N, C-alpha and C positions, 0 to 999 in steps of 0.2 A: 451395619444393618439397623434399621429402624424397627423396633418391636412395639405393637399397639395391642394392649390388653383392653379388650373392650367387652361390656357386659349389657345385655338386653334386660332392662330393669322393668319388670313386669310381673302380673299373677300368672296363675295357670289358666288354660282356656278349655280344659275338659269338663267332666261332670262336677268337679269341685274346683273353685278358683283358688283356694287357700287364703290364708291370712297375710295382711300387710306386714306384720311383725316377723313371721317366719319366711315369707318369700321374698322380701325386699329389705326391711330395716336391718334385722339381725345379720344376715350374710353380708350386706353392704358394709356395715359397721366393722365386720371382721376384715373386709377387704381394705377399708381405710386404714386400719392398723397395720396391715401387712405392707401397704403402699408407703405408709409413714416410716416403717422400719427400713425399707430400701431406698427411700426418698425418690420414688417414682410416680409418675401421673397415671391415671386410668381414664377410661372413656366410657361413659354410661349412655346408652341409646335409651331414652326414657319413653315409655309407653304413654304418650300424652293423651290418648283417647280415654284412657281409663281416668286421668286426672279431670278431663272435661265431664265425665259422668259423675264423678265424685262431686264436682262444683254444683251440678244440677240437683244434687240430693243433700246439700249441706243441712237441710232441716232434719236429716235423719242423724242422730248422735253418732253412730258408728261411721258413717261417711265423713262427718266434720272431723272426728278424731283421726281417721286415716289420712284425710287430705292434709291436716296439719302436721302429722308425722312425716309424710312424704315431703312436704314443703320444706320443713325444718332440715330434713337430710340432704335434699338437693342443694339448698344454700350452704350447708356445711361442705359438700363436695366442691362446689364453686370456690369457696373460700380456701380450700385446701389444694386448689390447682388442677382439679380433675376437670375433664371436658364433659359438658352435657350436650347430647345431640338428639335429634328428632327421630323417633322410632313410631311407626303408625301401624296400628291394628284397627282397621276401619269397622270391624264387626262390632266395636263398642256402640255404634250408631243404632244397633238393634237390641242392645242388651238392657235388662231391667233390674232394678233393686227391689226385691219383695221379701217380706217377712224376715229382715235381717241379713239376707244374702243376695249374692249376684246370680241372676238366672241368664245364662250365657246363650246366645244365638250365634252361630257361626256359619249360617247359610250364605251371609256375604262377607266372606273372610279377607278378600283381597281388594286392593283398589280398583281392579279391573272390573269388579262387580258392580261399580257405581259409575254414574255419567262423569264426564269430564267437568261439568260445572259443580257436581257434588264433590268431586275430587279436590277441586280447588278450595271449596268452602271447608272440607275436611282438614286438609293440610293447613291452611290458614288459621283455622280455629284452634287446632291442636298446637300449632307453632306458637301462637299468641298466648295460649294457656301457660305454656313453658316460660315464655319471655316474662309474663306477669309474675312468675315465682321467682326466677333466678336473675331477673333484671337485665338480661342480654339476649340477643338472637342467636339461634343455632346456625351453625355451617354446614353440619354433617348429617346425612340422612341414612337410615336403614329401613326397608320395607318389612313389615310384619310377616313372619313365615317366608322370608326371602321373595315374596311375590312382588317383585319389581316390574314385571313384565305385563303388557307392553309398556315400555318406559315412555313412549310417546304420549301415552295417556296421561301421565302424571308430570311431563316435562314442564309445561306452562306453570302449574302450580308450584313446583319447585323454584322455577325462575322468578316467579312473583314474589317468593319468600326469600330470594337472594341466597339459595341453597344450591350449591354447584359441585357438592362432593357427596358421592354415594359409597356405601359399603354393604351391598347386598349380595354380590356375586361370589360364587367359589367355582373353581375350575372343575369341569365335568359334573357339576351338581344337577340333579334332575329329581323331580317328584311330580306325581300327578295323582290327586285324590279328589274327592268331592268337595273338600273344604278350600284346599290350596293347591297351587301348581307353579312350577319354574322350570326352565330348561336353560341351563347354562353350558351345554355341550360344545357350542361354538364359541365360548369365550376364550380369550388368549390364556395361555399358560404363563402368566405374568403377575407381578405383584401389584402393578397399577398401571393404568392407561387413560387416556383421554377419549371421550366419545360425544356423540350428540343426540341422536334419537333412539339408539339401540345400545344398551350398556354391554352387550357382547360383541359389538363391532368397533374396533379401534379407529379413532378418527383424530389424527394429530392436531387438527384445529378445532376439535370439539369443545363445546362450552363446558362440558362436565368432566369430572375426574373421578374414576372408579378406583378405590383402594380395596383391592380384592381380599376377601376372606381366604386365608391360606387353606389349601385343600389337603386332605389327608385320606389316603386309602387304606381301608381297614378290613382284614381277613376275618372269617368267621370265628376262629380260635379266640380273638379279643372279646367277642361277645359272649362267648361261652364262659370266659374267665370273669367278665363282668357280672353275668347272672349269678354265678356260684358265689362271688364275693358279696354281692347284695343279699343274697338269701343267708349266708353263713355269718355275716358280720354287718348287719344293717346299720348299726351305730356309725360305722366308720365309712361305708360306701353307699348308704342311701341319701337322697337328696335331704336338705334342711327344710325346704318348702314342703308345706302340708297340703297341696293341691294335687290335681290329676292333669297329665298332658292330654292333648288332643291327639288321639292315637289313630295310627293306620296300621292295623293288625297284619295286613298283607306285607307291608314294609317291614315291620318288626320281625316276622318269620323269615323273610329273605335274608336278613343279616346272619342268620345261623348257618346258611348253606352257600352263600356267595359273597364275594368281596363287595364292599360299599364305598361308594364315593362320599366321604364325610369332610369334615373341616377341623382345622386346629381348635381345641376346645378344652376348657379347664372343668367342665361339669364332671363331678365324681371322679371315676376312674380314668376317664379320658385325659385327665390332666397329667397322668403317667407317661403319655405319648409326646409331650411337649418339646422335651429335649431332642428327642429323635427327629421330630419335624423340623426343628430349628437346624439340625445338622444337615438335613436335606435341603432346606432353603440355601444353606451355605454352599453345598455342592452344586446347586444350580445357578450360584451368583446372583440370587434374588436381592433386591435392596430393601425389602420389607418383609414382615411377618405379622399378620392380622389374626389375632385369636379372638373367637367369639364364644362367649359363655353367658350364663344366666346366674344371678344371685340366687334365684329359686331353685336351680338345679345343683348348685354346689353341695358337696358332701363334706363331712369332716376330713376326709383324706385330701380334698382338693387343695386345702391351704398348705398341707405339707408339700405337695408336689409342685404348687405355685412357687413356695419359698426356694425349693431346690432349683427350678427352672429359672428363676430370677436371679439367683445367685450364680449359676452357671452361665447364663447370658451375659451378666455383668463382667464376669471374669473374662469372656471372650470379647470384651470391648464393645459389645453391642448396647444400643442406647434405646430406653423405654421413652416413648413420646405420645403425645395426643396427636390428633389430626390437624389441629389449628396451629401447630408449630411448624 
């Protein structure tokens, strides 16, 4: 089995964005150390809209410092053999930098909130910003907030940027809020497939390849354990990042009384589930496992669980790869 450890490299999008050091630089440095220890590559889906905004505000000392820090780290990741992929959160088009902090506006959080011509400009500009930093194009894409639908709305923009690989879908995934929405209930229960204009409909002759995020059904007991662990031992189980999530309270409360369709993840205590998810993938004879995590949401415990997972998977003769291999 091929195992892909992917990380959405970004700030928070709630009331506080958090700092570049704590949300991106420090946890990613720890990930690089872990990857070097095990001699494995990682995948980073970089929120390029944020980089575009930083470039617009380089006259602001903090923005210049943050842009240089991120650029340096992205180059280090490429030099170390990790993959840089395109991650698009288009709400950055409406955000401002005022009084030394980001004022976030998530009214247009998904690409579907923009016209097709605007989508083409956004994806092309964001991609070019990444190319200017790392010196090579990206070939993989993940929609911000999983909001990849309708895919037909962004298809031409991706084709125009020679990006034919997506990793936004997870089996039975569903969410509908004022900010973002997606519905993957009709997606195949497979690790990858080809498609054309709808990422949930398999088309053997399709131009695009979906590398699905591995699904994980979680019962309420896990969320109760997570809640008490974060309250009783925050240094170990709370995120390293110092911002706030974009919260959907209705969805949060539902986790405590009904099963949740989630995905393989190394954020905090979720990383403790990775070995059991891998075993499930083996029983289903799947040929891939895609893990989606966020440097900003990793906790101290994440690295210990990740270390155990990587060791276990390698002992089982599985291979850790990027998507470009």
